[in-house]
C-alpha positions as CSV (number, residue, x, y, z in Angstrom):
1,M,129.6,67.6,222.9
2,S,126.6,65.4,222.7
3,R,123.6,65.3,220.3
4,T,120.3,64.8,221.7
5,P,117.8,62.3,219.3
6,G,115.4,65.1,218.9
7,N,117.8,67.4,217.5
8,H,118.9,64.6,215.9
9,T,115.6,63.9,213.9
10,S,114.6,67.8,213.5
11,R,118.0,67.9,211.3
12,T,117.1,65.2,209.2
13,I,113.8,66.5,209.1
14,Q,114.8,69.4,207.3
15,S,117.4,68.0,205.3
16,V,114.5,65.6,204.0
17,F,112.2,68.6,203.4
18,V,114.6,70.6,201.6
19,L,115.2,67.7,198.9
20,L,111.4,66.7,198.4
21,L,111.1,70.7,197.6
22,L,114.3,70.7,195.2
23,S,112.8,67.6,193.4
24,L,109.6,69.4,193.4
25,F,110.7,72.4,192.0
26,A,112.8,70.4,189.4
27,C,109.6,68.2,188.1
28,L,107.4,71.6,187.8
29,S,110.5,73.2,185.9
30,T,110.3,70.4,183.6
31,L,107.0,70.0,183.4
32,L,106.5,74.0,182.3
33,V,109.5,73.8,179.9
34,T,107.8,70.6,178.4
35,I,104.3,72.7,178.0
36,G,106.2,75.7,176.7
37,A,108.0,73.9,174.0
38,Q,104.6,72.4,172.6
39,I,103.1,75.5,172.9
40,Y,105.5,76.9,170.8
41,R,105.6,74.0,168.6
42,N,102.0,74.8,167.8
43,T,102.3,78.2,167.4
44,V,105.0,78.1,164.7
45,E,103.0,75.3,163.1
46,T,99.9,77.5,162.7
47,G,101.9,80.4,161.9
48,E,103.5,77.8,158.7
49,E,100.0,77.1,157.8
50,N,98.4,80.7,157.5
51,S,101.8,81.4,155.9
52,N,101.1,78.9,153.4
53,S,97.5,79.9,152.8
54,R,98.9,83.9,152.5
55,I,101.4,82.7,150.1
56,M,99.5,80.1,147.3
57,T,96.3,83.2,147.5
58,A,98.7,86.1,146.8
59,V,100.8,83.7,144.4
60,V,97.7,83.6,141.9
61,R,96.0,86.9,142.8
62,S,99.8,88.4,142.0
63,A,100.2,86.7,138.5
64,V,96.7,87.8,137.4
65,W,96.8,91.2,138.6
66,A,100.5,91.6,137.0
67,E,99.0,90.3,133.6
68,D,95.8,91.8,133.6
69,G,95.9,93.7,130.3
70,G,95.8,90.2,128.4
71,E,93.8,87.9,127.7
72,V,92.5,85.3,130.7
73,R,91.0,81.7,129.4
74,I,91.2,78.4,131.3
75,E,93.0,75.8,129.5
76,R,92.0,72.0,130.0
77,F,94.7,69.4,129.1
78,T,94.2,65.4,128.9
79,E,97.8,64.9,128.9
80,P,98.8,65.5,131.7
81,E,95.0,65.9,132.7
82,M,95.6,69.2,134.5
83,T,93.8,72.6,134.5
84,A,95.5,75.8,133.7
85,L,94.6,79.2,133.8
86,T,96.5,81.2,131.3
87,I,97.0,84.9,130.5
88,V,98.0,85.7,127.0
89,S,99.3,88.8,126.3
90,E,100.9,90.2,123.5
91,Y,104.5,92.3,123.2
92,D,105.8,93.0,119.7
93,G,103.3,91.2,117.6
94,E,103.9,87.9,119.2
95,K,101.5,86.1,121.8
96,Y,103.3,85.0,125.4
97,Y,101.1,82.3,127.2
98,K,101.7,82.1,130.8
99,R,100.3,79.3,132.6
100,L,99.2,78.9,136.3
101,Y,98.4,75.0,137.0
102,C,99.0,72.5,139.8
103,A,101.1,69.4,139.0
104,V,102.9,66.9,140.4
105,D,106.9,67.4,141.0
106,P,108.9,65.4,138.3
107,D,111.8,65.2,140.1
108,P,111.5,65.4,144.2
109,L,114.7,66.0,146.0
110,D,113.8,63.5,148.9
111,G,112.0,60.9,146.4
112,E,108.5,61.4,147.8
113,P,106.0,63.0,145.3
114,R,103.8,66.2,146.0
115,S,101.9,68.7,144.0
116,Y,102.8,72.2,143.3
117,L,101.1,75.3,142.2
118,W,103.5,75.5,138.4
119,E,103.9,78.5,136.6
120,N,105.1,78.9,132.9
121,Y,105.8,81.4,131.0
122,S,106.4,80.3,127.3
123,S,106.2,82.1,123.2
124,E,103.6,80.9,121.0
125,E,105.7,79.0,119.1
126,T,107.2,76.5,122.3
127,A,104.5,74.0,122.7
128,F,103.6,73.9,126.4
129,Q,105.7,71.1,128.5
130,P,104.6,71.4,132.5
131,D,108.1,70.4,133.5
132,Y,109.3,73.4,132.1
133,G,107.4,75.1,134.7
134,E,108.6,77.0,138.0
135,S,107.1,75.5,141.1
136,L,105.8,78.6,142.9
137,C,104.5,76.3,146.8
138,E,103.2,73.1,147.5
139,L,99.5,73.0,146.5
140,N,96.9,70.2,146.4
141,R,94.0,71.4,144.1
142,F,94.3,74.2,141.8
143,E,90.7,74.7,139.8
144,P,90.1,78.1,138.1
145,S,87.0,78.8,136.1
146,L,85.8,81.9,134.9
147,E,82.4,83.5,135.7
148,G,81.8,86.8,133.1
149,N,84.3,88.8,134.5
150,V,84.9,87.6,137.6
151,L,87.9,84.7,137.9
152,R,87.1,82.2,140.9
153,V,90.1,80.3,141.4
154,D,89.7,76.8,144.6
155,L,92.8,75.9,146.2
156,E,93.4,73.0,148.3
157,S,96.9,73.5,150.0
158,A,99.2,70.7,151.2
159,N,97.7,70.0,154.8
160,G,93.9,70.4,153.5
161,T,93.2,74.2,153.8
162,K,90.8,75.3,151.1
163,S,90.3,78.8,149.8
164,T,88.6,80.3,147.2
165,I,89.9,83.5,145.2
166,R,87.6,85.7,143.7
167,I,89.6,88.3,141.3
168,A,87.0,91.1,139.3
169,M,89.4,91.2,135.7
170,R,89.9,95.4,136.0
171,T,90.6,95.5,132.3
172,G,87.7,93.1,131.1
173,G,90.7,91.0,129.7
174,A,88.4,87.3,130.7
175,A,87.9,85.2,127.2
176,K,84.1,85.2,126.7
């Protein structure tokens, strides 16, 4: 069989066309996977930011509501310099202090100092030591204040998201 020059050219063009289509498909597939991965990453980051914001506000609200029968006061400490939301409760004639405050982790696992919201629960006989608390969530700022029977807490998360919580004290336990 003899080949005609036109038949050889047409098969070459078909082969080149098929290769170009496959290359285009591979490039577009890679582009779509890359775009999808970026969208997924952004969605996860946004979800984490929202989750952290909900967690930091829920922790404060829950702590106050759980101990709402006690006296609520704001304590300012000079060493280390911090402001604590303190809820004083009395059980069997003894006073107990539940304190929420923002402090730097004294012993970070990765070596990088970060601020956290801490909770410390101690009796009247025990002196307040911030290091003995439990870190709850990463937080840059925690500023509580009392306005009558309304507790106001200004918070700033690690990523810079700011929130303000206002809680009406149900039993009127706010210190006057």
